[in-house]
C-alpha positions as CSV (number, residue, x, y, z in Angstrom):
1,M,-5.4,-8.3,2.4
2,T,-4.2,-6.3,0.0
3,L,-3.6,-2.3,0.3
4,W,-6.1,-2.1,-2.7
5,E,-9.0,-2.8,-0.3
6,L,-7.8,-0.2,2.5
7,H,-10.4,2.0,2.5
8,K,-10.6,5.5,2.8
9,G,-9.1,6.8,5.7
10,G,-7.8,4.0,7.3
11,T,-4.3,2.5,8.3
12,A,-2.5,-0.6,8.5
13,N,0.6,-2.1,8.9
14,I,3.3,-3.6,5.8
15,S,2.9,-7.0,6.2
16,H,4.8,-8.3,3.4
17,L,5.3,-8.0,-0.3
18,C,4.1,-10.5,-3.6
19,E,7.0,-12.7,-3.6
20,H,6.2,-12.8,-7.6
21,L,7.0,-9.1,-7.6
22,D,9.9,-8.3,-10.3
23,D,13.3,-7.9,-8.3
24,S,13.2,-4.2,-10.0
25,V,9.5,-2.8,-9.0
26,S,10.3,-5.0,-5.5
27,T,13.3,-3.1,-4.8
28,R,12.2,0.7,-5.6
29,L,8.7,-0.5,-3.2
30,V,11.3,-1.1,-0.8
31,E,13.5,2.5,-1.5
32,M,10.1,4.2,-0.9
33,G,9.4,3.0,2.3
34,F,6.9,-0.3,1.5
35,E,9.0,-2.6,3.9
36,T,7.9,-5.2,6.2
37,D,5.9,-3.2,9.6
38,Q,5.6,0.6,7.9
39,Y,2.8,2.1,9.1
40,I,0.4,2.9,6.0
41,K,-2.7,5.6,5.4
42,C,-5.3,5.6,3.0
43,L,-5.9,9.4,1.9
44,R,-7.7,8.6,-1.2
45,R,-9.1,6.3,-3.3
46,S,-9.9,7.6,-7.0
47,I,-13.1,6.0,-8.6
48,F,-13.9,3.6,-11.2
49,S,-10.7,2.1,-10.3
50,G,-8.4,4.9,-10.1
51,P,-5.5,5.3,-8.7
52,L,-5.3,4.9,-5.0
53,V,-3.3,7.5,-2.5
54,I,-1.6,6.3,0.3
55,Q,0.5,8.1,2.6
56,I,4.1,6.8,4.0
57,G,5.2,9.0,6.8
58,D,6.6,11.9,5.5
59,C,5.4,10.6,1.9
60,V,2.6,10.3,-0.3
61,Y,2.5,7.5,-3.3
62,S,-0.5,7.8,-6.0
63,L,-0.8,3.4,-6.9
64,E,-2.2,1.7,-9.4
65,Q,-4.4,-1.3,-8.5
66,A,-2.4,-3.8,-10.2
67,L,0.4,-2.5,-7.8
68,A,-1.5,-1.8,-4.9
69,E,-2.7,-6.0,-5.2
70,Q,0.5,-7.2,-4.1
71,I,1.1,-5.1,-1.8
72,F,-0.5,-7.5,1.6
73,I,-1.1,-5.5,4.6
74,S,-2.4,-6.4,8.7
75,T,-4.9,-3.5,10.1
76,S,-6.4,-3.2,13.5
77,N,-9.6,-3.6,15.0
78,N,-10.3,0.1,15.0
79,N,-10.3,0.5,11.0
């Protein structure tokens, strides 16, 4: 499952980043906290495939679909 598929209010842990991401993008995502097993929450889903707003720790980020689809997650059954 990718981050793009996470519903509003849903929570998950980051499983891994796509291995085909450019190294600079992958490095920047890790610097922002997108690391394996990191807890993540979807705060908002914009209409018309607009940005996804997510929270990692105390930080809030907005990601476009193309990037969110490159971040793989695992969810628990209660999401």
